[in-house]
N, C-alpha and C positions, 0 to 999 in steps of 0.2 A: 105199640107197647104202652101199657099204662104206667104212668110215672108213679113211683113209690111215694109214700107219705114222708119219707125221710127228708129233712130239710136239705136244700141244695147248697147252702152256704154255712160256714162255720168259722170260728176263730182259727186262724191257720197256724200250724206248727212251722218251725223253720224248714225251709225247702233247700235242697242242694242238688246240683246236677250230677250226672253219672260219674264224672271225674272227681267229685267231692271238693271242687275248688271255687264254685260259685254258690253263694248262700243268700237267703233273704227270709224275712218274716213278714208275709203279706198281712194287711189288716183283715182281709177276708179271703178265704179259699172257697171258690165256687165250683161245684161239680154238677152241672145241670143235666137233667135227664131228657130234656126236650129243647127244641129250638126256641119255643115260647118262653120256657124258663130261663134260657140264656139271655133273651132280650130283656127280661125283667131284671136280671142281675146287672146287665149293662146300664139300664135306666136308673136303678138304685145307686150304682156307682157314680154316675154323672151327677145325680142329685146331691150325693154326699161329698162331692169334690174329689173323689178318688180317680186315679187312672186305672186302666184295665190292661192286663197282659195275659195272652193265652200261653199255656205251657203244654208241651207234649211229654215225651219220655225223658227229657233232660239230657239229651245227647249232644247239645251244643256246648262248646267250650267257652264261649263268650258269656257276657252278662245279659244276653238278649231277653231272658225270662225274669230277670231280677226285678222285684217291685216291692214297695211298701204299701201299695194300693190293693186292688182286687186281682187275684190270680185265678184265671179260668182254666180248669182242667177238664178236657172233653172226653175222659175215659168212658163215660156212659153213652157217648154218641160215637159208637164204634162198630157200625154194622154195614155190611154190603147191602145196599137197598135194591139194586137191580143190576143185571148183567145180560147183555144181548150178544150171544156168540156170533150172530150173523153180521152185525155192524162193528163189533168190538167195543161198543160204548158201555161203560159201567158207571153206576152212581154209587158213591160210597160216602159214609159219614166221616167227618174230618179227624175224629179221634182214633180211627182204626189203625193199629200198628201194621207196619209193612209186612211183617212175617205172616200175620193172620190174613192180610189182604191177598198176598201171593198164594197162600194155600187155597183161599176161597176162589180166586181167579182160576187156579188150576183145575178145580172141580168143574168149572164151566168151559174148560178147554181154552183158556185165555192166559195171557202173561203180560207183564210190563215189558216194553221194548228194550229198556236198559235199566240198570239197577246198580246201586252202590254196594259196597261189601259189608255194610252193617244194615240189618233189617229190624232193629229194635225201635226205630223212630216211628212216631205216628205219621200218617200220610201227609197231614197238613203241616206238621213241623218240618218234615223233610223238604216239602215244596217251598216253605217260607224262607228257608236258608239256602236254597239253590243246590240241594243235594244232587250228585251226579254219579254215574258209574264210569266206565271207560269204553271206548269204541269210536274210532275216528269218523265213522259214518253215522253215528247215532247221537242224538241230542240228550240233554239231561232229563231228569224225571219231570220237571215242571212243564216241559214242552208238550207233554201229553194231556195237559189240562184244556178241555174245550168248553168248560162251563163251571160255575160255582154259585153257591149261595153264601152271602156274607152279611153278618149282623153288624149294624152300624151304630154310631154313637147316639143317634136320635131315636133308637129303639126300633127301627125298621129293619127289615131283611131285604136285601136286594139280590136279584138273580142276574148274574152276568153271563153273557153268551158270546160266542166267537163270531159276532157279526161285524159289519163294516162301520158301525157308528160308535157312539160314546161307550156303549156297553162292551164292545170289542176292545177298545182302548183300555178301559178299566180292567178287563179280564187279563190283558197282557201284563198290566202292572201287578195284578193280584197273584200272578203265577209265582213270583218271587217278591214277597212283600215285607218280610221281617215282622209280620203281625202288626204293621203300622197303619193299615187301612181299615181294619175291623177284624172280627173273629169269623173265620170261614167255618161254616157248619156242614156243608155238603160239597162234593166235587164230582164233576163228570169227567171221566178219563177216557182217552182213546187207547185201547189196548190192542194187542196183536194175538194171533193164534198161538197157543202154547207151543214151545219149541224146546229142544234139548241142546246142550252144549257139550262139546268134548274139550276138556281143559288139560293142557300139558304144562306142568310145573317142572322147571329144571334149572340148575345152576349154570350160568354162562359167564364168560369174561365181561366185566363191567364195561370196558371200552367198546366192545362189540355191540353192546346194547345201546350205549349212548350214541355211537356213530350210526347205528342201523335203526334207531327208533322210528323214524318216519316210514321206512320200508316195512318194518315189522307191524306198525300200526295199520298200514294200508293192506298188508297181506292177511291179517286176522280180523275177525269180527270184533273181538274185544281183547285188547292187548294192554299189558302194564308190566312194570318190573319194579323190584325193590333193590335199591342200592344201599350197601352196608358201609357206613363210615369206616375209613382206614383200611378197607379191604378191596381186593381186585376182582372179587367174584360177586355177582349179583344173582337174584332169583327172578327168572322170567316166567310170566304167566300168559299163555296164549290160549284163548278160548274161541272155538268156532262152532257155528250152528251145524247140526248133523241130524240125519234121519236114523242113525244107528240106535239100537235099543240101549236103555240105561245100563251102564257098567260102572257103578260106584266102586270106590276103593274097598277092598276087603275090610271087615270090621277092625281087625287087628292093625292093619296098615293105616286106616283112618285115625285110629287112636294115636298111633305114633306121630303122624304128620300134623293132625289138627289139634291134638290135645298135648301130647308129650313135648313136641318141639315148638309148635306155634303159641302155646299158652304156658305150660309148666316150664319149658326150657327158657322161653323168653323172660318169664318172671325171674327165674334163677339168675340168668345173665344180667338182667336189669338190677337185681339186688346186689350182685357182685360189682356192677358199675357204680352203684350208689356208695358202697363201702370203699371202693378204690377207683375213683374217677380217672386217675392218671393211668390206670390199666385199661382204659377203654379201647385202645387199638388192639391189644391182645384179645380182649373179650369179643370184640366185633369179628375179628378174623376167626376166632374159635367157633362162633356161631355159623359162619359160612361153611365150615367143615362138616356140619351136620346136614347140609342141604343135599337133596337127592332128586332124581327124576321120578315123577309120578304122573299117571294119566287116569282121568276119571271122566265118565260120561253120565249125565243125569239131567233132570228137568232144570230149566234155566235158573229158577229161583233158588235151587239147592246148590247150584254152582256159583252164582254171583255172590251169595252171602257167606260170611264166615263168622265164627264165634270169637269175640274179643273179651277175655276175662282179665287181662293185665291192664291196670288203670294207667292212663297216660293223658297228657294234654297235647294239643296239636295245633299247628299253623299250616295252612295250605294256600298257595297262590296259583291263580290262573294267569297264564301268560300266552302271548301269541305262539302258536305251535312251533314256528320256525326257530324260536329262540330257546327251546327247551334244553338242548345240549349245552350251550354256553352257560345258561343259568345254573344247571345242575353241577357242572364242573366248578363254577365259582363257589357254590355251597360246599361241595366236598373239600375244596382247597381251604375255605374258611375254617372248617372243622379241624383239618390237619394243621394249618398254620397256627391256630390259637389253642390247639390241643384241647378241644372242648370235650368234656366227659359225656359223650352221647353214644349209645349203642343201638338205639332203635333204628331200623332201616328207614330210608327215605323212599316214598312212593311216587311213581311217575305214571301218569295216565293221560288220556286224550279224549275229547268229545268234539262233536260238530257244533257249528254256530247255531244260535237260536235267536229269538226276537223279544224275549222278556227284557224290559228296560234295565232291571237290576240283576239279571243273570250274569254270572262271571264269564259266560261264553257269549254274551250278547254281541252279535255282529261279527264274530271272528271265530275261526277254527282254533281250538284251544288245547293247550297242554297244562297239566297240573303237577306241581311239585309240593309234596306234603312232608313236613318235618315234625317229629314227635319228641317228647321227653317223658321219661318215667315220672309219675306224679310226685314222689317225694323229692325229686331232683330240681335244682334251680333251672328255670327255662328262659327268663326274660332277656338276659343279655344275648343268649344264643338266638332267640327268635327275632330280636331287634336287628341283629346283624344280618340274619337271613332276609328280613324285610327290606333292608337297605339294598340288597342285591336285587330283590324282586321289583323294587321301585325303579331301578335302572332298566328293567325289562317290561315296563308298562304293566306291572302286575296288579291284579284285582284279588283281594282277599276273599276267601270263603266266608260268608256272612256268619256262619255258626262256629267258626274256629278262630283261634287267637290272632289278633292283629292290633296295630296301634294307630290306625288311620282315623281321619276325621272327615266330615262332609267336605271340607275345603280341599283336602288332598284327593278325595275319591271322585268328586264331581267331574273333573276333566277326563277321567278314565272311562266314563260311560257316555256314549254318544246320545243316549236317550234319557239322561238324568232328569231333564226338565219334564219329560213325559210322565215319569213317576211322580214328580212333585205336583204335577197337574192333577193326577189321580188322588194324591193326598189332599189337595185343596178341595176336591169334589167329595171325598168320602169321609175324611176326618180332619177338617180344617182347624179345629181347636185342640187337637192332640190328646184326645181321651186315651188313645192306644199308644202313647209315647212313654218311654222311660229314659233313664240316663244313656243307655246304649243307643237307642233310636235317635235321641237328640244329638249324640256325638257323631254318629255316622251318617245321618240323613239331615241334620240341622233341626232347628226349632220348628214347631208346628206352623203351618202357613199363616194362620191368623195372627200369631205372635210376631212373625216376620213383618206382616203388613202393618 
């Protein structure tokens, strides 16, 4: 593609994330049309003494993209370069949104092995923060990365491959990197043949789902449930791979379930909770009375992802899977004991272990507990109290979601913390790709520490 003559950099307007709670005004906003143009942007930033932060769709709740330096938006590097159905290997540019990638893969008879329930993120942004789906036998999204190209602080581009040498070690680190190693421009992903899922959504007793979570996660390909504060009923989601033909919900029923209840209804209940937070128990229990059983069968990417229009902020912790029941009960007891005004459901998921040094599932089979708060509502006291519970369960926070950890508290929780720091010394020793968030959670740049 021939790059247009429009300049790739400009004085940047104020940027904000999807939830509208993180803001910054970069000195420069760069939207390169080519890898070469990107390296020129990075070189100019270094010469000017600016730091560089890549930004995707802004779906992170942390300040990971906030910068007063150069913000790099890869929206023009968003194409599927190559797809090989015989091997399942695909090459994709880093700025391609997940929903577009999944549609393109489907046209080639391919799919991602596992996927989260939001598909608005760019592929690079989702990988950088350790985005995951659910499935006790399946790893998170970054585990499918078998190669990448990364633009470095010195103006070069390095190709990382999954070999047994330094390149392989650097690739493991780059799979979940917080954008702290460089700007990834292209990714090689291992995909699988396209498949369909049969998804059963149904209300069930909360205690049954907590007590039976391990069996349910083992019995189904992809399992999760939503626990509603103050309520005894939860919403179970069991998805299994099938050869059955697609049988999506009828249009009217899909509107009721996915629009009227999951978005309009949630918004109305959330607004009610904002006006009368002391009525949260009654509001939450009223929500569970709207739940019903629904079954749909469709192509995997249409089942994995759901539309989220209600603005919220979120904290999610990854804990050893064996501890999920105890941790969840502590969170629910906290909400009830302190009468916290929260009506958003708590999400519970699981994934298999992987080997990326900063993956929240690194080295252990993992369960996830995610708590949310409606955007206009106060969240910090609630999230700090939940974080204290997760600390007792060796929790690792999702890198793109709210938390209050530092490098000092996080390092002991990651067996290969030093492996990532070694990659940082190799690829960005002087911290060109560092901001306040990276400094807080990963520590100062290696050269500065030295």
